C-alpha positions as CSV (number, residue, x, y, z in Angstrom):
1,M,14.1,16.6,15.0
2,R,15.5,17.3,11.5
3,Y,12.4,15.6,10.0
4,L,10.0,17.8,12.0
5,K,12.0,21.0,11.2
6,K,12.0,20.2,7.5
7,D,8.4,19.2,6.6
8,G,7.1,16.7,9.1
9,E,4.1,17.3,11.3
10,I,4.2,14.1,13.4
11,A,7.2,11.9,14.4
12,I,6.9,8.6,16.3
13,L,9.7,7.8,18.7
14,D,9.3,4.0,18.9
15,G,11.0,2.8,22.1
16,S,10.2,1.5,25.6
17,N,11.0,4.8,27.4
18,S,9.8,2.8,30.4
19,T,11.3,5.0,33.2
20,T,10.6,8.5,34.3
21,Y,14.3,9.4,33.8
22,R,14.3,8.3,30.1
23,R,11.1,10.2,29.4
24,E,12.6,13.3,31.2
25,L,15.6,13.2,28.8
26,I,13.2,13.3,25.9
27,R,11.1,16.1,27.3
28,N,14.1,18.2,28.0
29,R,15.3,17.8,24.4
30,V,12.0,18.6,22.9
31,S,11.5,21.6,25.1
32,K,14.5,23.3,23.4
33,E,12.5,23.4,20.1
34,D,9.9,26.1,19.5
35,G,6.4,24.8,19.0
36,F,7.1,21.1,19.5
37,G,5.0,19.0,21.9
38,I,4.8,15.4,23.2
39,L,2.0,12.9,23.4
40,W,2.9,9.7,25.3
41,I,1.1,6.5,24.4
42,E,1.3,3.8,27.0
43,K,0.0,0.2,26.8
44,I,-0.4,-1.5,30.1
45,L,-0.7,-5.3,30.2
46,S,-0.1,-8.1,32.6
47,I,2.7,-10.6,31.9
48,D,0.2,-13.3,30.9
49,E,-1.6,-10.9,28.6
50,I,1.6,-9.9,26.9
51,V,2.7,-13.5,26.3
52,S,-0.6,-14.8,25.1
53,S,-1.6,-11.9,22.9
54,H,1.8,-10.7,21.6
55,L,4.2,-13.7,21.3
56,A,3.0,-14.8,17.9
57,S,3.3,-11.3,16.4
58,V,6.6,-10.5,18.2
59,K,8.2,-13.4,16.4
60,L,7.9,-11.4,13.2
61,S,10.1,-8.7,14.7
62,P,13.7,-8.5,13.5
63,D,14.6,-8.0,17.2
64,F,13.1,-11.4,18.3
65,S,15.7,-14.1,19.1
66,S,13.8,-16.6,21.3
67,E,10.8,-17.0,23.5
68,D,13.1,-17.2,26.6
69,D,14.8,-13.9,25.6
70,F,11.3,-12.4,25.2
71,R,10.2,-13.4,28.6
72,Q,13.5,-12.1,30.2
73,R,12.9,-8.7,28.6
74,I,9.4,-8.6,30.0
75,L,10.8,-9.4,33.5
76,H,13.4,-6.7,33.1
77,Y,10.8,-4.0,32.2
78,Q,8.5,-5.2,35.0
79,N,11.3,-4.5,37.5
80,N,12.3,-1.2,35.9
81,Y,9.1,0.4,35.0
82,D,7.5,3.7,35.9
83,T,4.0,4.5,34.5
84,V,3.4,7.9,32.9
85,R,2.2,10.5,35.4
86,E,0.1,13.6,34.8
87,E,3.0,15.9,35.4
88,E,4.8,14.5,32.4
89,G,2.2,16.0,30.0
90,S,-0.4,14.7,27.6
91,Y,-0.9,10.9,27.4
92,I,-3.1,8.1,26.2
93,K,-3.1,4.9,28.4
94,L,-4.5,1.7,27.0
95,I,-5.1,-0.8,29.8
96,G,-5.6,-4.5,29.0
97,T,-6.1,-6.3,25.7
98,S,-9.3,-4.5,24.8
99,V,-9.9,-0.9,23.8
100,D,-12.6,-0.5,26.4
101,N,-10.3,0.8,29.1
102,I,-8.5,3.9,27.9
103,H,-7.3,6.9,30.0
104,L,-6.7,10.3,28.5
105,H,-4.9,13.2,30.0
106,G,-4.2,16.7,28.6
107,I,-5.7,15.9,25.2
108,T,-6.3,19.3,23.5
109,G,-5.9,20.7,20.0
110,F,-6.5,19.2,16.6
111,L,-3.6,16.7,16.3
112,R,-3.8,15.2,19.9
113,T,-7.6,14.8,19.5
114,K,-7.2,13.2,16.1
115,I,-4.5,10.8,17.3
116,S,-6.6,9.9,20.4
117,S,-9.6,9.1,18.1
118,F,-7.5,6.9,15.9
119,V,-5.9,5.0,18.8
120,M,-9.4,4.3,20.3
121,N,-10.5,2.7,17.0
122,I,-7.6,0.3,16.3
123,H,-7.3,-3.3,17.5
124,T,-5.1,-6.3,17.0
125,S,-7.7,-8.9,16.4
126,P,-7.0,-11.0,13.2
127,R,-9.1,-9.9,10.2
128,T,-9.0,-9.9,6.4
129,I,-9.6,-6.9,4.1
130,Y,-10.3,-7.5,0.4
131,L,-10.0,-4.8,-2.2
132,V,-11.5,-5.0,-5.7
133,R,-12.3,-2.6,-8.5
134,A,-15.9,-2.5,-9.7
135,G,-16.5,-4.5,-12.8
136,E,-15.9,-2.9,-16.2
137,S,-18.2,0.1,-16.7
138,E,-19.4,1.5,-20.0
139,Y,-17.1,4.5,-19.6
140,I,-14.0,2.4,-19.0
141,A,-14.8,0.2,-22.0
142,R,-14.9,3.4,-24.1
143,G,-11.8,4.9,-22.6
144,L,-13.6,7.8,-20.9
145,I,-12.8,9.1,-17.5
146,G,-15.4,10.1,-14.8
147,G,-19.1,9.6,-15.4
148,D,-21.3,7.2,-13.5
149,S,-22.1,4.5,-16.0
150,G,-23.3,0.9,-15.3
151,L,-21.6,-2.4,-16.0
152,T,-20.9,-3.8,-19.4
153,P,-21.8,-7.4,-20.1
154,E,-18.1,-8.2,-19.2
155,G,-18.5,-6.3,-16.0
156,I,-21.6,-8.2,-15.1
157,E,-19.8,-11.5,-15.8
158,F,-17.0,-10.5,-13.4
159,A,-19.5,-9.5,-10.7
160,K,-21.2,-12.8,-10.9
161,S,-17.9,-14.7,-10.8
162,L,-16.7,-12.6,-7.8
163,G,-19.9,-13.6,-5.9
164,E,-19.5,-17.2,-6.8
165,F,-15.8,-17.1,-5.7
166,F,-16.7,-16.2,-2.2
167,I,-19.2,-19.1,-2.1
168,N,-17.2,-21.8,-3.8
169,D,-13.5,-21.0,-3.2
170,K,-11.6,-24.1,-1.9
171,S,-8.1,-22.7,-2.3
172,G,-8.2,-20.9,1.1
173,F,-7.8,-17.5,-0.5
174,S,-11.3,-16.6,0.8
175,N,-11.5,-17.1,4.6
176,V,-15.1,-16.0,4.9
177,T,-17.1,-18.5,7.0
178,S,-20.9,-18.8,7.4
179,S,-20.5,-17.8,11.0
180,Q,-18.6,-14.6,10.2
181,G,-20.1,-13.4,7.0
182,L,-18.7,-10.7,4.8
183,V,-19.2,-7.0,5.2
184,V,-19.2,-5.1,1.9
185,W,-18.3,-1.5,1.6
186,S,-19.2,-0.1,-1.8
187,S,-18.8,3.1,-3.7
188,T,-22.1,4.8,-4.4
189,M,-21.4,4.7,-8.1
190,K,-23.5,2.5,-10.3
191,S,-20.8,0.1,-11.4
192,A,-19.7,-0.6,-7.8
193,L,-23.3,-1.0,-6.5
194,Q,-24.1,-3.4,-9.3
195,T,-20.9,-5.4,-8.5
196,A,-22.0,-5.6,-4.9
197,E,-25.4,-7.0,-5.8
198,Y,-23.8,-10.4,-6.7
199,I,-22.1,-10.9,-3.4
200,K,-24.5,-13.4,-1.7
201,T,-22.3,-14.2,1.3
202,K,-22.5,-10.6,2.7
203,I,-24.0,-9.7,6.0
204,R,-24.7,-6.1,4.8
205,T,-23.6,-3.6,2.3
206,V,-22.5,-0.1,3.4
207,E,-22.5,2.6,0.7
208,W,-19.7,5.1,1.0
209,R,-19.5,8.4,-1.0
210,A,-15.9,8.5,0.0
211,L,-15.2,5.5,-2.2
212,R,-16.3,7.3,-5.4
213,E,-13.7,7.7,-8.1
214,I,-11.6,10.9,-8.1
215,E,-13.7,13.8,-9.5
216,S,-12.4,14.8,-12.9
217,G,-14.3,18.1,-13.1
218,V,-14.4,19.7,-16.6
219,C,-12.6,16.6,-18.0
220,D,-15.5,14.3,-17.1
221,G,-16.6,12.2,-20.0
222,L,-13.4,12.8,-22.1
223,T,-10.6,10.5,-23.2
224,Y,-7.0,11.5,-22.3
225,D,-6.5,12.3,-26.1
226,Q,-9.4,14.7,-26.0
227,I,-8.1,16.3,-22.8
228,K,-4.7,16.8,-24.5
229,V,-6.4,18.6,-27.4
230,R,-9.0,20.7,-25.5
231,Y,-7.0,21.4,-22.3
232,P,-3.3,21.1,-23.2
233,K,-2.1,23.1,-20.2
234,E,-4.1,20.9,-17.8
235,Y,-2.8,17.8,-19.6
236,Q,0.8,18.9,-19.2
237,A,0.3,19.9,-15.6
238,R,-1.1,16.5,-14.8
239,Q,1.8,14.8,-16.6
240,Q,4.3,16.8,-14.5
241,D,2.8,16.1,-11.1
242,K,0.0,13.6,-11.0
243,L,0.0,13.5,-7.2
244,T,-0.9,17.2,-6.5
245,Y,-2.6,18.0,-9.8
246,R,-6.3,18.9,-9.3
247,Y,-8.7,18.7,-12.2
248,P,-10.5,22.0,-12.8
249,R,-13.7,21.8,-10.6
250,G,-12.5,18.4,-9.6
251,E,-10.1,16.7,-7.2
252,S,-6.4,15.8,-6.7
253,Y,-5.0,12.6,-5.1
254,F,-4.5,14.6,-1.9
255,D,-8.2,15.5,-1.9
256,V,-9.1,11.8,-2.2
257,I,-6.8,10.9,0.7
258,T,-8.4,13.6,2.9
259,R,-12.0,12.4,2.2
260,L,-11.0,8.8,2.9
261,E,-10.0,9.6,6.5
262,P,-13.4,8.6,8.1
263,L,-13.4,5.4,6.1
264,I,-9.8,4.5,7.4
265,F,-11.0,5.0,11.0
266,E,-13.9,2.7,10.4
267,M,-11.7,0.2,8.6
268,E,-9.4,0.0,11.6
269,R,-12.5,-0.8,13.8
270,A,-13.7,-3.6,11.6
271,T,-13.6,-7.1,13.0
272,H,-15.6,-9.0,10.3
273,P,-13.9,-9.9,6.9
274,L,-14.3,-6.7,4.8
275,L,-14.7,-6.4,1.0
276,I,-14.2,-2.9,-0.3
277,I,-15.5,-2.3,-3.9
278,G,-14.2,0.9,-5.3
279,H,-12.3,2.4,-8.3
280,L,-8.7,2.8,-9.4
281,A,-7.6,6.1,-7.8
282,V,-9.5,5.7,-4.6
283,L,-8.3,2.1,-4.1
284,R,-4.7,3.2,-4.8
285,C,-5.0,5.4,-1.7
286,V,-6.5,2.7,0.5
287,L,-3.9,0.2,-0.6
288,A,-1.1,2.8,0.1
289,Y,-2.4,3.2,3.6
290,L,-2.4,-0.5,4.3
291,L,0.9,-1.3,2.7
292,D,2.7,1.9,3.8
293,I,3.4,2.9,0.2
294,P,5.2,6.3,-0.1
295,V,2.7,9.0,-1.1
296,E,4.6,10.0,-4.2
297,E,4.1,6.4,-5.5
298,V,0.3,6.3,-5.0
299,P,-0.8,7.6,-8.4
300,F,1.2,4.9,-10.2
301,R,0.3,1.8,-8.2
302,K,-1.0,-1.0,-10.3
303,I,-4.5,-2.3,-9.4
304,E,-5.7,-4.6,-12.1
305,M,-9.3,-5.1,-13.3
306,N,-11.0,-8.5,-12.5
307,T,-8.6,-9.1,-9.7
308,L,-9.3,-9.6,-6.0
309,I,-6.6,-8.4,-3.5
310,R,-6.4,-9.9,-0.1
311,L,-4.7,-8.1,2.8
312,D,-4.0,-9.5,6.2
313,P,-2.8,-6.9,8.7
314,Q,0.0,-8.1,10.9
315,A,2.1,-6.7,13.7
316,Y,4.9,-5.5,11.4
317,G,3.1,-4.8,8.1
318,C,0.4,-6.3,5.9
319,K,0.5,-9.5,3.9
320,E,-0.8,-9.0,0.4
321,R,-2.0,-11.6,-2.1
322,S,-4.1,-11.3,-5.2
323,I,-6.0,-13.7,-7.5
324,L,-7.5,-13.2,-11.0
325,I,-11.3,-13.9,-10.7
326,T,-12.3,-14.1,-14.4
327,G,-11.2,-13.3,-17.9
328,N,-8.1,-11.2,-18.0
329,N,-6.9,-8.1,-16.3
330,S,-5.7,-6.3,-19.4
331,V,-8.7,-4.0,-19.9
332,E,-7.2,-1.1,-21.9
333,E,-7.0,2.1,-20.0
334,E,-5.5,5.2,-21.4
335,E,-1.8,5.7,-20.5
336,D,-2.0,2.2,-18.9
337,E,-2.5,4.0,-15.6
338,G,-6.0,5.4,-15.8
339,L,-6.8,8.2,-13.4
């Protein structure tokens, strides 16, 4: 409650709350606060479905002690369980292991609708997400921000090596099989599209404007030294608060996060191995979502050039690994942190 009263918009009460009585206690407490509401999310599974689909992931939980204890807990809840009823308020019920059987009740307003849409898109099937920055562009090589330039010879070399890696990798880092194939999501900027051209194991390429680099507005095509001279107040404002700073006629990190929302929904739906080819600022935001990085740390997250990041979503987080594809990852970027 303190979190919601201070600056939070949504709080998740993670617990079984498996009886009408326990949920009534929560409803009574929330009803004392002005403007607060509840949305119940209920997952209904048979015992066999729970054991077969959840046992492996539950073992990652700090609460897990043994399989026997896990089964005893299931039996306890089976004997002391009341499903959510309409008179208890708004709810989302997911029945079975698929997302095809979903019941909604009392879903009105922006937040409830948005949450419902998100829940209907997520799944627990194993999948791998790869993130990679587009190969070195002419602007990056010259220390300029913004623009829409093509790849340098070094960038082309990296793109070719990346494509060959997905074909020839024997280390197990790439788990793309001929039966699965690789879905590629690319920024619509030239450097990303040129990088995607060399991925021969892909099923298809989807171009996303949402994956374009942060818009630098009037600073487009300048180095940071030039910005410091021409726009000293803007330079200082960005130095003081890189997260909320918005380039004149451009974007802030918060703007990038907002435009990525449709992409995040689609990413949660994805079942094929997915390769996302983007740029520094935008990939920082995607990585922050997957790894639950605090928003204030997003503008400073390192994402190296020429490096492929592999992410495997799991029940209690996301496993991250990376591998250097070619050359080195020490391409000079102003302030060592780029955009």
